[in-house]
C-alpha positions as CSV (number, residue, x, y, z in Angstrom):
1,M,66.9,-11.1,8.8
2,K,66.5,-9.5,5.4
3,T,63.4,-7.6,4.5
4,K,62.0,-7.4,1.1
5,Q,62.0,-3.9,-0.4
6,R,58.7,-2.6,-1.6
7,E,58.5,-1.2,-5.1
8,P,57.5,2.5,-5.1
9,V,54.0,3.1,-6.1
10,R,53.6,5.7,-8.9
11,L,50.8,8.2,-8.3
12,E,50.0,8.2,-12.0
13,E,49.0,4.6,-11.8
14,K,46.5,5.2,-9.0
15,L,44.7,8.1,-10.6
16,P,42.1,7.7,-13.3
17,T,43.3,8.3,-16.8
18,T,40.6,10.7,-17.9
19,P,41.8,14.1,-19.1
20,T,39.8,15.9,-16.4
21,A,41.4,13.9,-13.5
22,D,43.4,16.7,-12.1
23,P,43.9,15.8,-8.4
24,T,44.3,19.5,-7.4
25,A,41.2,20.7,-9.2
26,I,38.1,21.5,-7.3
27,H,34.9,20.3,-8.9
28,L,32.7,23.3,-9.8
29,D,29.7,21.9,-8.0
30,K,31.4,20.8,-4.8
31,P,29.9,22.9,-1.9
32,I,33.0,24.1,0.0
33,Y,32.5,27.8,0.9
34,T,30.5,28.9,3.9
35,L,28.4,32.0,3.8
36,S,31.0,34.2,5.5
37,V,33.8,33.0,3.3
38,A,31.7,33.5,0.1
39,S,30.7,37.0,1.2
40,E,34.4,37.8,1.9
41,I,35.5,36.5,-1.5
42,L,32.7,38.5,-3.3
43,E,33.2,41.6,-1.0
44,T,29.6,41.8,-0.2
45,H,27.4,41.5,3.0
46,P,26.3,38.0,3.9
47,R,22.7,39.2,4.0
48,T,23.0,40.1,0.3
49,L,23.8,36.4,-0.5
50,M,20.8,35.4,1.7
51,M,18.6,37.8,-0.2
52,Y,19.8,36.3,-3.6
53,E,18.9,32.9,-2.2
54,H,15.5,34.1,-1.1
55,L,14.8,35.5,-4.6
56,N,15.8,32.1,-6.1
57,M,18.8,33.6,-8.0
58,I,21.2,31.2,-6.3
59,K,20.6,27.8,-4.6
60,P,23.5,26.9,-2.2
61,K,23.7,23.4,-0.9
62,R,22.9,22.7,2.8
63,T,24.8,20.7,5.3
64,V,23.0,18.2,7.6
65,T,22.9,21.0,10.2
66,N,21.2,23.3,7.6
67,R,24.2,25.6,7.0
68,R,24.8,27.1,3.5
69,R,27.7,25.9,1.4
70,Y,28.5,27.6,-1.9
71,S,30.2,25.9,-4.8
72,Q,32.6,27.4,-7.2
73,R,29.8,27.6,-9.8
74,D,27.7,29.5,-7.3
75,L,30.4,32.0,-6.8
76,M,30.8,32.4,-10.6
77,K,27.1,33.1,-10.9
78,L,27.2,35.6,-8.0
79,Q,30.1,37.4,-9.7
80,A,28.1,37.7,-12.9
81,I,25.2,39.1,-10.8
82,Q,27.5,41.6,-9.2
83,T,29.0,42.7,-12.5
84,L,25.5,43.4,-13.9
85,T,24.3,45.2,-10.9
86,R,27.4,47.2,-10.0
87,K,29.1,47.9,-13.4
88,H,26.0,48.0,-15.6
89,G,23.4,49.3,-13.1
90,V,20.9,46.5,-13.8
91,N,18.2,45.6,-11.2
92,L,17.8,42.0,-10.1
93,A,14.9,41.3,-12.5
94,G,17.0,42.5,-15.3
95,V,19.9,40.3,-14.2
96,R,17.7,37.2,-14.4
97,Y,16.6,38.2,-17.9
98,I,20.1,39.1,-19.2
99,L,21.6,35.9,-17.8
100,A,18.9,33.8,-19.5
101,L,19.3,35.7,-22.8
102,L,23.1,35.3,-22.7
103,K,22.8,31.6,-22.1
104,I,20.4,31.3,-25.1
105,L,22.8,33.3,-27.2
106,Q,25.7,31.1,-26.1
107,T,23.8,27.8,-26.8
108,R,23.0,29.0,-30.3
109,G,26.5,30.2,-31.0
110,I,25.7,33.9,-31.3
111,E,28.1,36.5,-30.0
112,P,26.8,38.6,-27.1
113,P,26.6,42.4,-27.4
114,D,29.9,44.3,-26.9
115,G,29.0,45.6,-23.4
116,L,28.3,42.0,-22.1
117,K,31.2,40.1,-23.6
118,D,33.0,40.1,-20.3
119,L,30.3,37.9,-18.8
120,D,31.0,34.2,-19.4
121,V,27.8,32.1,-18.9
122,R,29.1,28.9,-20.3
123,L,29.5,27.2,-17.0
124,L,26.6,28.8,-15.2
125,E,23.2,27.2,-14.5
126,V,20.7,29.9,-15.4
């Protein structure tokens, strides 16, 4: 008995045709990192991340079992916080203020000061 050969399905036909439809890309807001993994990536103590959450500087998502999950966008904001506190010696109140000002400058198309050009706040929610 002869069997009919199936035609191979092309992966490109199955994927959406939008330019941002990269199947290997991780969405910036997808909560994937646990507290321990995020603290390892950022080389900081997990309690520090919990303190940032308590101060409303970051808002990780929660699982149904109430465990924290950090997104890529959360990690980017935490890196900006670390840069300001470690490299520039700014306290946390100053970090909030600077991030808000940088976001305003960016939305108005104004260049940030030279010392803060290494901080990219385009994708951050401040």
